[in-house]
Structures are given as C-alpha cells and as structure tokens.
C-alpha positions as CSV (number, residue, x, y, z in Angstrom):
1,M,-153.9,-137.0,-37.7
2,S,-156.6,-135.3,-35.8
3,Y,-156.1,-133.9,-32.3
4,G,-158.9,-136.1,-30.9
5,F,-157.3,-139.3,-32.1
6,I,-154.0,-138.3,-30.5
7,Q,-155.8,-137.6,-27.2
8,Q,-157.4,-141.0,-27.3
9,L,-154.0,-142.6,-27.8
10,Q,-152.5,-140.7,-24.8
11,V,-155.4,-141.7,-22.5
12,F,-155.0,-145.4,-23.6
13,S,-151.3,-145.3,-23.0
14,R,-151.9,-144.0,-19.5
15,R,-154.5,-146.6,-18.7
16,R,-152.6,-149.6,-20.2
17,P,-150.4,-150.2,-17.2
18,L,-153.4,-150.1,-14.9
19,V,-155.3,-152.5,-17.0
20,L,-152.3,-154.9,-17.3
21,G,-151.7,-154.7,-13.6
22,A,-155.3,-155.5,-12.8
23,A,-155.3,-158.4,-15.3
24,L,-152.1,-159.8,-13.8
25,A,-153.6,-159.5,-10.3
26,L,-156.7,-161.3,-11.3
27,I,-154.7,-164.1,-13.0
28,G,-152.5,-164.4,-9.9
29,A,-155.5,-164.6,-7.6
30,G,-157.1,-167.2,-9.8
31,V,-153.9,-169.4,-9.8
32,Y,-153.5,-169.0,-6.0
33,G,-157.2,-169.9,-5.5
34,F,-156.9,-172.9,-7.7
35,L,-153.8,-174.2,-5.9
36,Q,-155.4,-173.7,-2.5
37,Y,-158.6,-175.5,-3.6
38,S,-156.7,-178.4,-5.1
39,A,-154.5,-178.8,-2.1
40,A,-157.4,-178.7,0.3
41,H,-159.3,-181.4,-1.7
42,K,-156.4,-183.8,-2.2
43,P,-156.9,-187.1,-0.3
44,S,-154.1,-187.7,2.2
45,H,-154.2,-191.5,2.1
46,S,-155.4,-192.5,-1.4
47,E,-154.7,-196.2,-1.3
48,V,-155.0,-197.0,2.3
49,S,-158.4,-197.7,3.8
50,S,-159.5,-196.0,7.0
51,Q,-159.8,-199.4,8.7
52,S,-156.1,-200.3,8.0
53,R,-155.0,-196.8,9.2
54,K,-156.5,-197.4,12.6
55,G,-154.0,-200.1,13.5
56,G,-154.3,-202.6,16.3
57,Q,-157.2,-204.4,14.7
58,Q,-157.0,-208.0,13.9
59,R,-157.0,-209.0,10.2
60,Y,-159.0,-211.9,8.8
61,K,-156.9,-215.1,8.4
62,P,-158.4,-218.0,6.6
63,L,-158.4,-221.3,8.4
64,P,-156.5,-224.3,6.9
65,A,-159.7,-225.8,5.8
66,E,-160.6,-222.6,3.9
67,W,-157.3,-222.6,2.2
68,A,-157.7,-226.2,1.2
69,S,-161.1,-225.5,-0.4
70,L,-159.7,-222.6,-2.5
71,T,-159.6,-223.4,-6.2
72,I,-158.5,-221.5,-9.3
73,Q,-160.5,-221.9,-12.4
74,P,-159.8,-220.6,-16.0
75,C,-162.0,-218.0,-17.4
76,S,-164.7,-219.2,-19.8
77,E,-167.1,-217.3,-22.0
C-alpha cells in the first residue's frame, strides 16, 4: 500500500466521529422540529364546534308541529 493511501485512511478515521456526530445532531434537530411543529398545529377540540364550546347558549328545539311534519323516505335512484 502506498503511504498516501494510508494517510487518507487516517484522516478519514479521525473525521468520521465528527461527521457522525454532526449527522446525528441534524437528525435529532429535525425530529425535534417535526414534533414541535406537529404539536403546535394539532387542533385542541377536533369534534366540538366553537359554538358548542361557548356554553350558555340556547339550542334549537323543534316545535311539536315540526316533529309531526318530519318524515323519513327510502332512497331512490
């Protein structure tokens, strides 16, 4: 083996821990950023409307005449 090739291997073996450390730091920062971004954009009340969360508001209640006129029909093409 030539002396130049051995020197290149020695330089690579000294730099490898630095490169691996930098790559792990970048991956860790990416995962942390993704988790923070997804947590910040997660809806807090996904199935409850803003009107129902306010509370104290009256809800619509059909009158007996409206209930009497309610009909159910089968689907047709």
